[in-house]
ZAMARGU-4260 file (C-alpha; in steps of 0.2 Angstrom, whole numbers, plus 5000, padded with zeros to 4 digits):
<rodrens>
0) 4962/4971/5073 | 4953/4978/5056 | 4961/4988/5042 | 4955/4997/5027 | 4968/4998/5011
5) 4963/5011/4998 | 4971/5014/4979 | 4968/5022/4962 | 4948/5027/4962 | 4938/5035/4972
10) 4923/5024/4979 | 4905/5033/4981 | 4901/5027/5000 | 4919/5032/5006 | 4917/5048/5002
15) 4900/5049/5010 | 4894/5050/5028 | 4891/5029/5027 | 4908/5026/5029 | 4905/5028/5050
20) 4890/5016/5049 | 4901/5004/5034 | 4917/5003/5041 | 4915/5000/5061 | 4932/4995/5074
25) 4945/5001/5062 | 4963/5000/5068 | 4972/5011/5054 | 4970/5014/5034 | 4983/5012/5023
30) 4982/5021/5006 | 4991/5014/4989 | 4991/5029/4981 | 4983/5038/4966 | 4972/5044/4979
35) 4968/5063/4982 | 4974/5070/4997 | 4953/5077/5001 | 4950/5060/4998 | 4963/5054/5009
40) 4958/5066/5024 | 4942/5064/5024 | 4942/5045/5026 | 4954/5048/5040 | 4943/5061/5050
45) 4926/5050/5049 | 4935/5034/5053 | 4947/5045/5071 | 4959/5032/5065 | 4979/5033/5060
50) 4982/5033/5041 | 4997/5029/5031 | 5000/5033/5012 | 5011/5029/4996 | 5011/5041/4982
55) 5007/5033/4966 | 5012/5037/4949 | 4997/5049/4946 | 4997/5057/4959 | 5002/5078/4958
60) 5018/5084/4970 | 5006/5100/4976 | 4986/5096/4974 | 4978/5112/4978 | 4962/5115/4987
65) 4950/5127/4996 | 4961/5129/5013 | 4980/5128/5004 | 4988/5122/4994 | 4998/5104/5001
70) 5011/5093/4995 | 5002/5078/5008 | 4985/5073/5015 | 4985/5084/5032 | 4989/5071/5048
75) 4992/5055/5038 | 5013/5047/5038 | 5021/5044/5024 | 5027/5028/5021 | 5039/5031/5006
80) 5057/5024/5011 | 5053/5022/5030 | 5049/5010/5043 | 5036/5012/5055 | 5027/5005/5071
85) 5010/5010/5074 | 5003/5015/5091 | 4993/4996/5089 | 5012/4987/5087 | 5009/4987/5070
90) 5027/4987/5059 | 5023/4997/5042 | 5033/5000/5026 | 5032/5008/5011 | 5040/5011/4992
95) 5029/5023/4982 | 5026/5023/4962 | 5029/5013/4949 | 5040/5009/4934 | 5047/5025/4926
100) 5037/5026/4907 | 5039/5045/4907 | 5043/5061/4913 | 5032/5060/4927 | 5036/5061/4945
105) 5037/5047/4957 | 5041/5035/4943 | 5058/5025/4944 | 5067/5012/4935 | 5071/4994/4940
110) 5087/4997/4947 | 5083/5013/4958 | 5069/5001/4966 | 5084/4989/4971 | 5093/5005/4980
115) 5076/5011/4988 | 5072/4993/4995 | 5090/4989/5002 | 5089/5005/5010 | 5072/5001/5018
120) 5088/4985/5025 | 5094/4992/5041 | 5075/4997/5047 | 5070/4977/5046 | 5088/4972/5054
125) 5080/4983/5070 | 5065/4977/5070 | 5071/4959/5068 | 5083/4962/5084 | 5069/4972/5094
130) 5051/4962/5088 | 5059/4947/5081 | 5050/4950/5065 | 5056/4961/5048 | 5038/4969/5045
135) 5022/4967/5046 | 5015/4976/5033 | 5024/4981/5016 | 5016/4996/5006 | 5017/5000/4989
140) 5010/5008/4974 | 5017/4994/4959 | 5016/4973/4963 | 5030/4964/4964 | 5036/4958/4945
145) 5022/4942/4937 | 5012/4946/4953 | 4996/4955/4951 | 5005/4966/4935 | 5001/4968/4918
150) 5012/4967/4900 | 5013/4984/4899 | 5029/4995/4906 | 5019/5003/4916 | 5012/4989/4924
155) 5024/4979/4925 | 5030/4972/4944 | 5046/4977/4952 | 5060/4965/4953 | 5064/4971/4970
160) 5047/4968/4980 | 5050/4948/4976 | 5066/4948/4986 | 5059/4957/4997 | 5043/4947/4999
165) 5058/4930/4999 | 5068/4937/5013 | 5059/4947/5024 | 5044/4942/5025 | 5034/4952/5027
170) 5013/4945/5034 | 5005/4955/5021 | 5010/4963/5003 | 4997/4979/4999 | 4999/4988/4981
175) 4988/4996/4970 | 4992/5004/4952 | 4983/4988/4940 | 4966/4992/4938 | 4953/4975/4940
180) 4938/4977/4927 | 4935/4960/4930 | 4930/4948/4943 | 4940/4934/4939 | 4956/4944/4941
185) 4968/4937/4952 | 4969/4951/4967 | 4976/4938/4983 | 4992/4927/4981 | 5001/4918/4993
190) 5020/4915/4992 | 5028/4910/5007 | 5023/4917/5020 | 5017/4935/5013 | 4998/4938/5008
195) 5000/4948/4994 | 4983/4958/4991 | 4977/4970/4974 | 4967/4986/4988 | 4963/4993/4970
200) 4947/5003/4976 | 4945/4996/4994 | 4948/4980/5004 | 4944/4978/5022 | 4956/4968/5029
205) 4953/4958/5047 | 4972/4954/5048 | 4971/4940/5059 | 4959/4933/5046 | 4967/4938/5028
210) 4976/4919/5029 | 4962/4906/5029 | 4952/4916/5015 | 4952/4905/4997 | 4971/4914/4988
215) 4981/4909/4973 | 4995/4901/4981 | 5013/4903/4970 | 5030/4896/4971
</rodrens>
């Protein structure tokens, strides 16, 4: 099983006919936020796979295009505050946005993130009862606290995400938000049983291999 995760910045060869040659054999696509809807619609239509997304802190409430205004990419599944099962059997959940630093949309306080994480718990428990696991892939825009985050308020991580990782042990925790400008920036970490990935730009993830690649291990 393979997925394509994207976030924050448009990549030229993805928004081109070469996408089908570059990414063959994918099972699904995931957006971790701050990408225009037309870009996500193009990915979904060209690859012919389901697309799941959360919004970033820079996402507009409405995007105006040549066809019609829309509040989400056509045909995609919004994961915000939801637990879903993909047709492949993969268990997905998500939370949008970042910490509140101005009055823009999709911004929340640490307390609000705690509330949103707790609202996911019944879905996780139902998954555990039905499938013997809580969630396979957790999708967010912001990173967890002190994992791939930064010191400025807009890019600080979310404390509730660390608790979610510790208690519910998603196999993969995918986020964006923190832009990567240096080759030595850590974008892959392992916390307990969870692989945390910053998917800035794009990342093709062969799920069965994600844990054996070089990682930075955290306590």
